[in-house]
C-alpha positions as CSV (number, residue, x, y, z in Angstrom):
1,M,8.9,20.2,30.5
2,F,10.2,21.5,27.1
3,F,13.7,20.1,27.4
4,H,16.0,18.6,29.9
5,D,19.4,19.5,28.7
6,L,21.5,20.1,25.6
7,P,23.5,16.9,25.7
8,S,20.3,14.8,25.7
9,L,19.1,16.6,22.6
10,G,22.5,16.1,21.0
11,R,22.4,12.4,21.8
12,I,19.0,12.1,20.1
13,V,20.3,13.8,17.0
14,V,23.5,11.7,16.8
15,V,21.9,8.4,17.7
16,G,18.9,9.1,15.6
17,V,21.0,9.7,12.5
18,L,23.2,6.7,13.1
19,A,20.4,4.4,13.9
20,Y,18.4,5.6,10.8
21,V,21.5,5.0,8.6
22,A,22.0,1.6,10.1
23,L,18.4,0.7,9.5
24,V,18.5,1.8,5.9
25,L,21.7,-0.1,5.2
26,M,20.3,-3.3,6.8
27,L,17.1,-3.0,4.8
28,R,19.1,-2.5,1.5
29,I,21.3,-5.5,2.4
30,S,18.3,-7.7,3.3
31,G,16.8,-7.3,-0.2
32,K,13.6,-6.0,-1.7
33,R,11.4,-8.7,0.0
34,T,11.8,-6.9,3.3
35,L,9.9,-3.9,1.9
36,S,7.5,-5.7,-0.3
37,K,3.7,-5.4,-0.3
38,M,2.7,-6.2,3.2
39,N,0.9,-9.2,4.4
40,S,0.1,-9.3,8.2
41,F,3.6,-10.7,9.0
42,D,5.3,-7.9,7.1
43,F,3.1,-5.4,8.8
44,V,4.1,-6.6,12.2
45,V,7.8,-6.5,11.3
46,T,7.4,-3.0,9.9
47,I,5.7,-1.8,13.1
48,A,8.3,-3.5,15.3
49,L,11.1,-1.8,13.3
50,G,9.6,1.6,13.7
51,S,9.0,1.0,17.4
52,T,12.6,-0.2,17.9
53,L,14.0,2.7,16.0
54,S,12.1,5.2,18.1
55,T,13.2,3.4,21.3
56,I,16.8,3.6,20.2
57,I,16.5,7.3,19.5
58,L,14.6,8.3,22.7
59,D,15.6,5.9,25.4
60,S,19.1,6.9,26.7
61,T,19.4,3.6,28.5
62,I,19.6,1.7,25.2
63,S,23.0,2.0,23.5
64,L,23.3,2.5,19.8
65,A,25.0,-1.0,19.5
66,E,22.1,-2.7,21.3
67,G,19.6,-0.9,19.2
68,V,21.3,-1.9,15.9
69,V,21.5,-5.5,17.1
70,A,17.8,-5.4,17.9
71,L,17.0,-4.0,14.4
72,G,19.3,-6.7,12.9
73,V,17.4,-9.4,14.8
74,L,14.0,-8.2,13.5
75,I,15.3,-8.0,9.9
76,G,17.0,-11.4,10.3
77,L,13.8,-13.0,11.5
78,Q,11.9,-11.4,8.7
79,F,14.5,-12.7,6.2
80,A,14.4,-16.2,7.7
81,V,10.6,-16.4,7.6
82,A,10.5,-15.1,4.0
83,W,13.2,-17.6,3.0
84,T,11.4,-20.5,4.7
85,C,8.1,-19.5,3.2
86,A,9.7,-19.4,-0.3
87,R,10.9,-23.0,0.2
88,W,8.1,-24.8,2.1
89,R,4.5,-24.3,1.2
90,I,3.3,-25.3,4.7
91,A,5.3,-22.5,6.3
92,E,3.8,-20.0,3.8
93,R,0.3,-21.3,4.6
94,I,1.0,-20.7,8.3
95,V,2.5,-17.2,8.0
96,K,0.5,-15.8,5.1
97,A,-3.2,-15.6,4.3
98,Q,-4.4,-17.4,1.1
99,P,-5.9,-15.5,-1.8
100,R,-9.7,-15.9,-2.0
101,V,-12.1,-15.5,-5.0
102,V,-14.9,-13.2,-4.1
103,L,-16.6,-13.0,-7.6
104,R,-16.6,-15.6,-10.3
105,D,-18.0,-15.1,-13.8
106,G,-20.0,-12.0,-12.8
107,V,-21.5,-13.7,-9.7
108,F,-20.7,-12.5,-6.2
109,I,-19.6,-15.3,-3.8
110,T,-21.5,-14.0,-0.8
111,D,-19.9,-16.4,1.8
112,A,-16.4,-15.4,0.7
113,I,-17.3,-11.7,0.8
114,T,-18.9,-12.0,4.3
115,D,-16.0,-14.1,5.6
116,E,-13.4,-11.6,4.4
117,R,-15.4,-8.6,5.8
118,L,-15.9,-7.0,2.4
119,T,-19.0,-5.5,0.7
120,Q,-20.2,-5.9,-2.8
121,D,-19.8,-2.2,-3.3
122,E,-16.0,-2.6,-2.5
123,V,-15.8,-5.3,-5.1
124,R,-17.7,-3.2,-7.6
125,A,-15.3,-0.3,-6.9
126,A,-12.3,-2.5,-7.6
127,I,-13.9,-3.6,-10.9
128,R,-14.5,0.1,-11.9
129,E,-10.9,0.9,-10.9
130,A,-9.8,-1.8,-13.3
131,G,-11.6,0.0,-16.1
132,I,-14.5,-2.5,-16.4
133,A,-18.0,-1.1,-16.5
134,N,-20.0,-4.2,-16.2
135,V,-19.6,-6.9,-13.5
136,H,-20.6,-9.5,-16.0
137,D,-17.4,-8.8,-18.0
138,V,-15.3,-10.1,-15.0
139,R,-14.0,-13.7,-14.8
140,Q,-12.8,-13.3,-11.2
141,V,-12.1,-10.9,-8.4
142,V,-9.5,-12.2,-6.0
143,L,-8.8,-10.8,-2.5
144,E,-5.0,-11.2,-2.5
145,T,-2.8,-12.0,0.5
146,A,-1.8,-8.3,1.0
147,G,-5.5,-7.2,1.0
148,E,-5.9,-5.8,-2.5
149,L,-8.6,-6.9,-4.9
150,A,-7.3,-8.2,-8.2
151,V,-9.7,-8.1,-11.1
152,I,-9.4,-10.6,-13.9
153,A,-11.4,-9.7,-17.0
154,D,-13.1,-12.5,-19.0
155,G,-11.3,-11.6,-22.2
156,R,-14.5,-11.0,-24.3
157,P,-15.3,-7.6,-25.7
158,P,-16.9,-5.4,-23.0
159,T,-20.7,-5.6,-22.6
160,L,-22.3,-2.3,-23.2
161,P,-24.6,-1.0,-20.3
162,A,-28.3,-1.4,-21.1
163,R,-29.8,1.8,-22.4
164,R,-33.3,2.9,-22.3
165,S,-34.8,3.4,-25.7
166,D,-35.5,7.0,-26.5
167,P,-38.2,7.8,-29.0
168,V,-36.7,9.2,-32.2
169,A,-38.2,12.5,-33.3
170,T,-39.5,12.4,-36.8
């Protein structure tokens, strides 16, 4: 069926706009941390917010007030967990993954790469993206808590790639 009736479409528009505005306002009030780079907990909250928003818009048995309260609960929980993690290291260790070194002083740490389901090619790509041509010019590559690879150069002048010697025409 393409549509049930005009009032249901009108409800979707009105509730959709109001729920969206409420969500944006709550996210602004809750602070930048709510929309920061995502770790697994942040990802779950983001998905739950999207799912809740779509339910509010499409399910006519859910009132706007109930939906806004549900969004508030999710944002409040995210705020409480972030606040707790910022104050107690043990809470942060439970909720968030820890950074992991996958390359040190130009040497791949194969156990870490395997455990984190990475490949050496992915690490090399991150090194190239950092503007470093030679893996031996890297002090560390760290898989950060949000999943990105951070490249730390060793601070020495870059090593030039080995060149084959070409005979000089005389």
